Structure formats: structure tokens, C-alpha cells
MARBA-3410 file (N, C-alpha, C, O; in Angstrom, 1 decimal):
80
-103.9,-10.3,60.6,-102.6,-10.2,61.1,-101.9,-9.1,60.4,-102.0,-9.0,59.2 ~ -101.1,-8.4,61.1,-100.4,-7.2,60.5,-99.1,-7.7,59.9,-98.5,-8.7,60.3 ~ -98.6,-6.9,58.8,-97.4,-7.3,58.1,-96.2,-6.7,58.8,-95.1,-7.1,58.5 ~ -96.4,-5.7,59.7,-95.2,-5.1,60.3,-94.3,-6.1,61.1,-93.1,-6.0,61.0 ~ -94.9,-7.0,61.9,-94.1,-7.9,62.6,-93.3,-8.8,61.7,-92.1,-9.1,61.9
-93.9,-9.3,60.6,-93.3,-10.1,59.7,-92.1,-9.4,59.0,-91.1,-10.0,58.7 ~ -92.4,-8.2,58.6,-91.4,-7.4,58.0,-90.2,-7.2,58.9,-89.0,-7.3,58.5 ~ -90.4,-6.8,60.1,-89.4,-6.6,61.1,-88.6,-7.9,61.3,-87.4,-7.9,61.4 ~ -89.3,-9.1,61.5,-88.7,-10.4,61.7,-87.8,-10.7,60.4,-86.7,-11.2,60.6 ~ -88.3,-10.5,59.3,-87.5,-10.7,58.0,-86.3,-9.9,58.0,-85.2,-10.4,57.6
-86.4,-8.6,58.4,-85.2,-7.7,58.4,-84.2,-8.2,59.4,-83.0,-8.2,59.1 ~ -84.6,-8.6,60.6,-83.7,-9.0,61.6,-83.0,-10.3,61.2,-81.8,-10.5,61.4 ~ -83.7,-11.3,60.6,-83.1,-12.5,60.1,-82.1,-12.3,59.0,-81.1,-12.9,58.9 ~ -82.5,-11.3,58.1,-81.5,-11.0,57.0,-80.2,-10.4,57.6,-79.2,-10.9,57.1 ~ -80.3,-9.5,58.5,-79.1,-8.9,59.1,-78.3,-9.9,59.9,-77.1,-10.0,59.8
-79.0,-10.8,60.6,-78.4,-11.8,61.4,-77.7,-12.8,60.5,-76.6,-13.3,60.8 ~ -78.3,-13.2,59.4,-77.7,-14.1,58.5,-76.5,-13.6,57.7,-75.6,-14.3,57.3 ~ -76.4,-12.3,57.6,-75.3,-11.7,56.8,-74.2,-11.2,57.8,-73.3,-10.6,57.3 ~ -74.3,-11.5,59.0,-73.3,-11.1,60.0,-72.0,-11.7,59.7,-71.9,-12.8,59.1 ~ -70.9,-11.1,60.2,-69.6,-11.6,59.9,-69.2,-12.6,61.0,-69.7,-12.6,62.2
-68.4,-13.5,60.7,-67.8,-14.5,61.6,-66.3,-14.7,61.2,-65.9,-14.2,60.1 ~ -65.6,-15.3,62.0,-64.2,-15.6,61.7,-64.1,-16.6,60.5,-64.9,-17.6,60.5 ~ -63.3,-16.3,59.6,-63.2,-17.2,58.4,-62.5,-18.5,58.8,-61.7,-18.5,59.7 ~ -62.9,-19.6,58.2,-62.3,-20.9,58.6,-60.8,-20.9,58.1,-60.5,-20.3,57.1 ~ -60.0,-21.6,58.9,-58.6,-21.7,58.6,-58.4,-22.9,57.6,-58.8,-24.0,57.9
-57.9,-22.5,56.4,-57.8,-23.6,55.4,-56.4,-24.1,55.4,-55.5,-23.6,56.2 ~ -56.2,-25.2,54.7,-54.8,-25.8,54.6,-53.8,-24.9,54.0,-52.6,-24.9,54.3 ~ -54.2,-24.0,53.0,-53.3,-23.2,52.4,-52.8,-22.1,53.3,-51.7,-21.6,53.2 ~ -53.6,-21.7,54.3,-53.2,-20.7,55.2,-52.2,-21.2,56.2,-51.4,-20.4,56.8 ~ -52.1,-22.5,56.4,-51.2,-23.1,57.4,-49.8,-23.2,56.8,-48.8,-23.2,57.6
-49.7,-23.3,55.5,-48.4,-23.5,54.8,-47.8,-22.1,54.6,-48.5,-21.1,54.4 ~ -46.4,-22.0,54.5,-45.8,-20.8,54.1,-46.1,-20.5,52.7,-46.2,-21.3,51.8 ~ -46.3,-19.2,52.4,-46.9,-18.8,51.1,-45.9,-19.0,50.0,-46.2,-19.7,49.0 ~ -44.7,-18.4,50.0,-43.8,-18.5,48.9,-42.9,-19.7,48.8,-42.5,-20.2,47.8 ~ -42.5,-20.2,50.0,-41.6,-21.3,50.0,-42.1,-22.6,49.6,-41.4,-23.4,48.9
-43.4,-22.9,49.8,-44.0,-24.2,49.5,-44.4,-24.3,48.1,-44.4,-25.4,47.5 ~ -44.8,-23.2,47.4,-45.4,-23.3,46.1,-44.5,-22.6,45.1,-44.1,-21.4,45.3 ~ -44.2,-23.2,44.0,-43.4,-22.5,42.9,-44.3,-21.5,42.2,-45.6,-21.6,42.2 ~ -43.7,-20.4,41.7,-44.5,-19.4,41.1,-44.9,-19.9,39.7,-44.2,-20.5,39.0 ~ -46.1,-19.6,39.4,-46.7,-20.0,38.1,-46.4,-18.9,37.1,-46.3,-17.7,37.4
-46.4,-19.3,35.8,-46.2,-18.3,34.7,-47.5,-17.5,34.5,-48.6,-18.1,34.7 ~ -47.4,-16.3,34.2,-48.5,-15.5,33.9,-49.0,-15.8,32.4,-48.2,-15.7,31.5 ~ -50.2,-16.2,32.3,-50.7,-16.5,31.0,-51.4,-15.3,30.4,-52.0,-14.4,31.1 ~ -51.3,-15.2,29.1,-52.0,-14.1,28.4,-53.5,-14.2,28.4,-54.0,-15.3,28.3 ~ -54.2,-13.1,28.6,-55.6,-13.2,28.7,-56.2,-12.2,27.6,-55.4,-11.5,26.9
-57.5,-12.3,27.4,-58.1,-11.4,26.4,-58.1,-9.9,26.8,-58.3,-9.1,26.0 ~ -57.8,-9.7,28.1,-57.8,-8.3,28.6,-56.4,-7.6,28.4,-56.3,-6.4,28.7 ~ -55.4,-8.4,28.1,-54.0,-7.8,28.0,-53.9,-6.6,27.0,-53.3,-5.6,27.4 ~ -54.6,-6.6,25.8,-54.5,-5.4,25.0,-55.1,-4.2,25.7,-54.6,-3.1,25.5 ~ -56.2,-4.4,26.5,-56.8,-3.2,27.2,-55.9,-2.7,28.3,-55.8,-1.5,28.5
-55.2,-3.6,29.0,-54.3,-3.2,30.0,-53.1,-2.4,29.4,-52.7,-1.4,30.0 ~ -52.6,-2.9,28.3,-51.6,-2.1,27.6,-52.0,-0.8,27.2,-51.3,0.2,27.3 ~ -53.3,-0.7,26.8,-53.8,0.6,26.4,-53.9,1.6,27.6,-53.6,2.8,27.5 ~ -54.3,1.0,28.7,-54.4,1.8,29.9,-53.0,2.4,30.3,-52.9,3.5,30.7 ~ -52.0,1.5,30.2,-50.6,1.9,30.6,-50.1,3.0,29.6,-49.5,3.9,30.1
-50.4,2.9,28.3,-50.0,3.9,27.4,-50.7,5.2,27.7,-50.1,6.3,27.5 ~ -52.0,5.1,28.0,-52.8,6.3,28.3,-52.2,7.0,29.6,-52.2,8.3,29.6 ~ -51.8,6.3,30.6,-51.2,6.9,31.7,-49.9,7.5,31.4,-49.5,8.6,31.9 ~ -49.1,6.9,30.5,-47.9,7.6,30.0,-48.1,8.9,29.3,-47.4,9.9,29.5 ~ -49.1,8.9,28.4,-49.5,10.1,27.7,-49.9,11.2,28.7,-49.6,12.3,28.6
-50.7,10.8,29.7,-51.2,11.7,30.7,-50.0,12.3,31.5,-50.0,13.5,31.8 ~ -49.0,11.5,31.8,-47.8,12.0,32.5,-47.1,13.1,31.6,-46.6,14.1,32.1 ~ -47.0,12.8,30.3,-46.3,13.7,29.4,-47.1,15.0,29.3,-46.5,16.1,29.4 ~ -48.4,14.9,29.2,-49.2,16.1,29.2,-49.1,16.9,30.5,-49.0,18.2,30.4 ~ -49.1,16.3,31.6,-48.9,17.0,32.9,-47.6,17.7,33.0,-47.5,18.8,33.5
-46.5,17.0,32.5,-45.2,17.6,32.5,-45.2,18.8,31.6,-44.6,19.9,32.0 ~ -45.8,18.7,30.5,-45.8,19.9,29.5,-46.6,21.0,30.1,-46.2,22.2,29.9 ~ -47.7,20.7,30.8,-48.5,21.8,31.4,-47.8,22.5,32.5,-47.8,23.7,32.7 ~ -47.0,21.7,33.3,-46.3,22.3,34.4,-45.2,23.2,33.8,-44.9,24.3,34.4 ~ -44.5,22.8,32.8,-43.5,23.6,32.1,-44.1,24.9,31.6,-43.5,25.9,31.7
-45.2,24.8,30.9,-45.9,25.9,30.4,-46.3,26.9,31.5,-46.1,28.1,31.4 ~ -46.8,26.4,32.6,-47.1,27.2,33.8,-45.9,28.0,34.3,-46.0,29.1,34.7 ~ -44.8,27.2,34.4,-43.5,27.8,34.9,-43.1,28.9,34.0,-42.7,30.0,34.4 ~ -43.2,28.7,32.6,-42.8,29.8,31.7,-43.7,31.0,31.8,-43.2,32.1,31.7 ~ -45.0,30.8,32.0,-45.9,31.9,32.1,-45.7,32.7,33.4,-45.7,33.9,33.4
-45.4,32.0,34.5,-45.0,32.6,35.8,-43.8,33.5,35.7,-43.7,34.6,36.2 ~ -42.8,32.9,34.9,-41.5,33.7,34.8,-41.8,34.9,33.9,-41.2,36.0,34.2 ~ -42.6,34.8,32.9,-42.9,35.9,32.0,-43.7,37.0,32.7,-43.6,38.2,32.4 ~ -44.5,36.6,33.7,-45.4,37.6,34.4,-44.5,38.4,35.4,-45.0,39.4,35.8 ~ -43.4,38.0,35.8,-42.6,38.7,36.7,-41.9,39.8,36.2,-41.2,40.5,36.9
END
């Protein structure tokens, strides 16, 4: 017996099993989102120092970009 039909059947079943369907409607989807549930406090996680580092790096990048734009403007003015 050849392996090609089994391979094709396996591929078809895999794709068929991974097909999308409509998601079930849960109880939380039936309730209004903000009105029914109070907001919970944000708890500190182990990733907070890294998130702060990312925000500081973005601030530094903005400063560098502003300085580079200012330098380009000065060079363009001097070239005229």
C-alpha cells in the first residue's frame, strides 16, 4: 500500500480540524463590560522594571531624534 493516500488524508484531516468556527457565546460576553464589573487594581509584576527601562529608552530615543533633527536643520542653514 502506498503512503501517498495516507499522507494526503492526514493533511486533509489536519486542515479540517484546524478550521475556524464561530466562537461560543460566554456569559461574560452577554454582560456589559464596564458597568457590571469594578475595575481591579494593577498589581506589580516581575516585569515592571523591564517595562520602565523600555519607557526610559523610548524617551532617550526621542531626545536623540530631536537633537539629530536640530543638527540637520543647522547644517542645512549653514549650507545655504
